[in-house]
Residue frames as a rotation matrix with the C-alpha (Angstrom) as fourth column:
UNK 1
0.053 0.386 -0.921 39.25
-0.992 -0.082 -0.091 132.89
-0.111 0.919 0.379 125.59
UNK 2
-0.152 -0.034 0.988 38.25
-0.098 0.995 0.019 129.39
-0.984 -0.094 -0.155 124.58
UNK 3
-0.052 0.130 -0.990 38.39
-0.995 -0.091 0.040 127.90
-0.085 0.987 0.134 121.15
UNK 4
0.114 0.147 0.982 37.60
-0.202 0.972 -0.122 124.48
-0.973 -0.185 0.141 119.74
UNK 5
-0.169 -0.212 -0.962 38.96
-0.985 0.002 0.173 122.89
-0.034 0.977 -0.210 116.59
UNK 6
0.594 0.373 0.713 37.99
-0.305 0.924 -0.229 119.52
-0.744 -0.081 0.663 115.19
UNK 7
-0.578 -0.778 -0.248 40.38
-0.628 0.229 0.744 117.33
-0.522 0.585 -0.621 113.21
UNK 8
0.644 0.763 -0.046 38.64
-0.563 0.433 -0.704 115.77
-0.518 0.480 0.709 110.23
UNK 9
-0.562 -0.786 0.257 40.21
-0.405 0.533 0.742 112.67
-0.721 0.313 -0.619 108.67
UNK 10
0.610 0.725 -0.320 39.09
-0.624 0.190 -0.758 111.66
-0.489 0.662 0.568 105.19
UNK 11
-0.291 -0.712 0.640 40.29
-0.201 0.699 0.686 108.50
-0.935 0.071 -0.346 103.48
UNK 12
0.575 0.328 -0.750 40.61
-0.816 0.155 -0.558 107.32
-0.066 0.932 0.356 99.91
UNK 13
-0.099 -0.580 0.809 41.64
-0.431 0.758 0.490 103.74
-0.897 -0.300 -0.325 99.26
UNK 14
0.418 0.187 -0.889 42.47
-0.860 0.399 -0.320 101.49
0.295 0.898 0.327 96.35
UNK 15
0.880 0.004 -0.475 43.94
0.033 0.997 0.069 97.98
0.474 -0.076 0.877 96.29
UNK 16
0.238 -0.918 -0.317 47.46
0.813 0.367 -0.452 99.05
0.531 -0.150 0.834 97.24
UNK 17
-0.779 -0.571 0.257 47.29
0.402 -0.771 -0.493 102.51
0.480 -0.281 0.831 98.77
UNK 18
0.354 0.820 -0.449 45.41
0.929 -0.255 0.267 104.48
0.104 -0.512 -0.853 101.42
UNK 19
-0.624 -0.467 0.627 45.50
0.412 -0.878 -0.244 108.27
0.664 0.106 0.740 101.39
UNK 20
0.192 0.641 -0.743 44.32
0.980 -0.169 0.107 110.35
-0.057 -0.749 -0.660 104.33
UNK 21
-0.337 -0.202 0.920 43.70
0.275 -0.955 -0.109 114.09
0.900 0.216 0.378 104.40
UNK 22
-0.131 0.216 -0.968 43.67
0.988 -0.051 -0.145 115.71
-0.081 -0.975 -0.206 107.85
UNK 23
-0.439 0.047 0.897 42.03
0.281 -0.941 0.187 119.12
0.853 0.334 0.400 108.09
UNK 24
-0.838 0.119 -0.532 40.80
0.498 -0.231 -0.836 121.41
-0.223 -0.966 0.134 110.84
UNK 25
-0.198 0.805 0.559 37.33
0.398 -0.455 0.796 122.85
0.896 0.381 -0.230 111.24
UNK 26
0.186 0.315 -0.931 35.95
0.978 -0.149 0.146 125.21
-0.092 -0.937 -0.336 113.82
UNK 27
0.973 0.231 0.002 35.88
0.231 -0.973 -0.018 128.90
-0.003 0.018 -1.000 114.61
UNK 28
0.675 -0.721 -0.157 39.14
-0.721 -0.690 0.068 130.54
-0.157 0.067 -0.985 113.49
UNK 29
0.529 -0.515 0.674 40.71
0.282 0.856 0.433 127.20
-0.800 -0.040 0.598 112.51
UNK 30
-0.163 -0.659 -0.734 43.65
-0.602 -0.524 0.603 127.88
-0.782 0.540 -0.311 110.22
UNK 31
0.793 0.504 -0.342 43.31
-0.547 0.341 -0.765 126.73
-0.269 0.793 0.546 106.64
UNK 32
-0.347 -0.911 -0.223 45.98
-0.938 0.333 0.099 124.06
-0.016 0.244 -0.970 106.70
UNK 33
0.829 0.555 0.068 45.79
-0.554 0.832 -0.038 120.37
-0.078 -0.006 0.997 105.94
UNK 34
-0.266 -0.899 0.347 48.01
-0.779 0.413 0.472 117.35
-0.568 -0.145 -0.810 106.13
UNK 35
0.577 0.355 -0.736 48.36
-0.750 0.586 -0.306 114.46
0.323 0.728 0.605 103.73
UNK 36
-0.236 -0.636 0.735 49.42
-0.754 0.597 0.274 110.93
-0.613 -0.490 -0.620 104.65
UNK 37
0.399 0.282 -0.873 49.87
-0.827 0.522 -0.210 107.90
0.396 0.805 0.441 102.42
UNK 38
-0.068 -0.385 0.920 50.24
-0.596 0.756 0.272 104.23
-0.800 -0.530 -0.281 103.31
UNK 39
0.084 0.023 -0.996 51.23
-0.934 0.351 -0.071 101.70
0.348 0.936 0.051 100.66
UNK 40
0.715 0.228 0.661 50.62
-0.476 0.851 0.222 97.99
-0.512 -0.473 0.717 101.01
UNK 41
-0.504 -0.864 0.009 53.49
-0.689 0.408 0.600 95.63
-0.522 0.296 -0.800 100.31
UNK 42
-0.013 0.545 -0.839 52.32
-0.920 0.323 0.224 93.38
0.392 0.774 0.497 97.45
UNK 43
-0.620 -0.290 -0.729 53.29
-0.073 0.947 -0.314 90.33
0.781 -0.141 -0.608 99.53
UNK 44
-0.953 0.293 0.074 50.93
-0.087 -0.031 -0.996 91.35
-0.290 -0.956 0.056 102.38
UNK 45
-0.419 0.891 0.173 47.25
0.887 0.360 0.290 90.53
0.196 0.275 -0.941 102.51
UNK 46
-0.383 0.318 0.867 44.92
0.069 -0.926 0.370 93.55
0.921 0.202 0.333 102.30
UNK 47
-0.143 0.373 -0.917 43.95
0.989 0.089 -0.119 95.11
0.037 -0.923 -0.382 105.65
UNK 48
0.154 0.267 0.951 42.24
0.467 -0.868 0.168 98.48
0.871 0.419 -0.259 105.36
UNK 49
0.946 0.223 -0.237 42.48
0.304 -0.345 0.888 99.12
0.117 -0.912 -0.394 109.12
UNK 50
0.226 -0.944 -0.239 46.28
0.763 0.019 0.646 99.08
-0.606 -0.329 0.725 109.11
UNK 51
-0.376 -0.348 0.858 46.42
0.870 -0.452 0.198 101.29
0.320 0.821 0.473 106.02
UNK 52
0.493 0.643 0.586 44.02
0.354 -0.763 0.540 103.79
0.795 -0.059 -0.604 107.55
UNK 53
0.865 -0.200 -0.460 45.91
0.433 -0.165 0.886 103.91
-0.254 -0.966 -0.056 110.86
UNK 54
-0.116 -0.993 0.035 49.26
0.846 -0.080 0.527 104.50
-0.520 0.091 0.849 109.17
UNK 55
-0.315 0.057 0.947 47.90
0.743 -0.606 0.284 107.02
0.590 0.794 0.148 106.66
UNK 56
0.744 0.645 0.175 46.07
0.365 -0.611 0.702 108.88
0.560 -0.458 -0.690 109.46
UNK 57
0.589 -0.604 -0.537 49.21
0.606 -0.109 0.788 109.03
-0.535 -0.789 0.302 111.62
UNK 58
-0.453 -0.793 0.407 51.20
0.863 -0.275 0.423 110.41
-0.224 0.543 0.810 108.70
UNK 59
-0.005 0.534 0.846 48.48
0.615 -0.665 0.423 112.94
0.788 0.522 -0.325 107.83
UNK 60
0.908 0.345 -0.238 48.28
0.383 -0.456 0.803 114.17
0.168 -0.821 -0.546 111.44
UNK 61
0.169 -0.934 -0.314 52.07
0.746 -0.087 0.661 114.47
-0.645 -0.345 0.682 111.59
UNK 62
-0.528 -0.320 0.787 52.05
0.814 -0.455 0.361 116.46
0.243 0.831 0.501 108.36
UNK 63
0.464 0.774 0.430 49.21
0.505 -0.630 0.590 118.63
0.728 -0.057 -0.684 109.70
UNK 64
0.748 -0.245 -0.616 51.25
0.561 -0.263 0.785 119.35
-0.355 -0.933 -0.059 112.84
UNK 65
-0.346 -0.935 0.076 54.23
0.804 -0.254 0.537 120.45
-0.483 0.247 0.840 110.75
UNK 66
-0.283 0.329 0.901 51.98
0.702 -0.569 0.428 122.67
0.654 0.753 -0.070 108.64
UNK 67
0.791 0.602 -0.107 50.60
0.487 -0.516 0.705 124.30
0.369 -0.610 -0.701 111.81
UNK 68
0.338 -0.761 -0.553 54.12
0.651 -0.235 0.721 124.98
-0.679 -0.604 0.417 113.10
UNK 69
-0.582 -0.551 0.598 55.08
0.812 -0.354 0.464 126.50
-0.044 0.756 0.653 109.73
UNK 70
0.169 0.731 0.661 51.96
0.603 -0.607 0.517 128.69
0.779 0.311 -0.544 109.80
UNK 71
0.857 0.095 -0.506 52.76
0.498 -0.401 0.769 129.84
-0.130 -0.911 -0.391 113.35
UNK 72
-0.125 -0.980 -0.155 56.34
0.773 -0.194 0.603 130.61
-0.621 -0.044 0.782 112.33
UNK 73
-0.445 0.023 0.895 55.05
0.768 -0.504 0.395 132.69
0.460 0.863 0.207 109.44
UNK 74
0.645 0.745 0.172 52.79
0.497 -0.579 0.646 134.63
0.581 -0.331 -0.744 111.82
UNK 75
0.582 -0.530 -0.617 55.71
0.590 -0.247 0.769 135.30
-0.560 -0.811 0.169 114.17
UNK 76
-0.444 -0.835 0.325 57.90
0.820 -0.233 0.522 136.45
-0.360 0.499 0.788 111.31
UNK 77
-0.063 0.506 0.860 55.20
0.709 -0.584 0.395 138.79
0.702 0.635 -0.322 109.98
UNK 78
0.884 0.460 -0.080 54.90
0.364 -0.571 0.736 140.46
0.293 -0.680 -0.672 113.39
UNK 79
0.643 -0.686 -0.339 58.55
0.281 -0.200 0.939 140.58
-0.712 -0.699 0.064 114.39
UNK 80
0.894 -0.311 -0.323 60.17
-0.425 -0.358 -0.831 140.90
0.143 0.881 -0.452 110.95
UNK 81
-0.227 -0.942 0.246 62.72
-0.963 0.255 0.088 138.34
-0.146 -0.217 -0.965 112.13
UNK 82
-0.250 0.078 -0.965 63.17
-0.442 0.878 0.185 134.67
0.861 0.473 -0.185 111.36
UNK 83
0.538 0.514 0.668 61.29
-0.839 0.247 0.485 132.43
0.084 -0.821 0.564 113.78
UNK 84
-0.549 -0.725 -0.416 63.18
-0.583 0.689 -0.431 129.57
0.599 0.005 -0.801 115.40
UNK 85
0.348 0.764 0.544 60.50
-0.937 0.305 0.172 127.10
-0.034 -0.569 0.822 116.47
UNK 86
-0.814 -0.581 0.011 61.44
-0.580 0.813 -0.056 123.62
0.024 -0.052 -0.998 117.63
UNK 87
0.334 0.940 -0.075 59.09
-0.939 0.338 0.055 120.79
0.077 0.052 0.996 116.81
């Protein structure tokens, strides 16, 4: 069996903050998403690239944790025992 999921990153920015939402699309992709936020230090000059990179990294990390939690829930529903997944 082969499957293919695509990670979609969507950004919202204002003067001091970049927010990224990471979601999955594709056949049988689980309905989870990750959120990441990067805040600019008021003493720093604006640089949207840095904000997007940091917010995206945080959103992908959050998405990964959400996927592990979803997998743990699936294991627990099948085994009726607490899952002990290491991430």
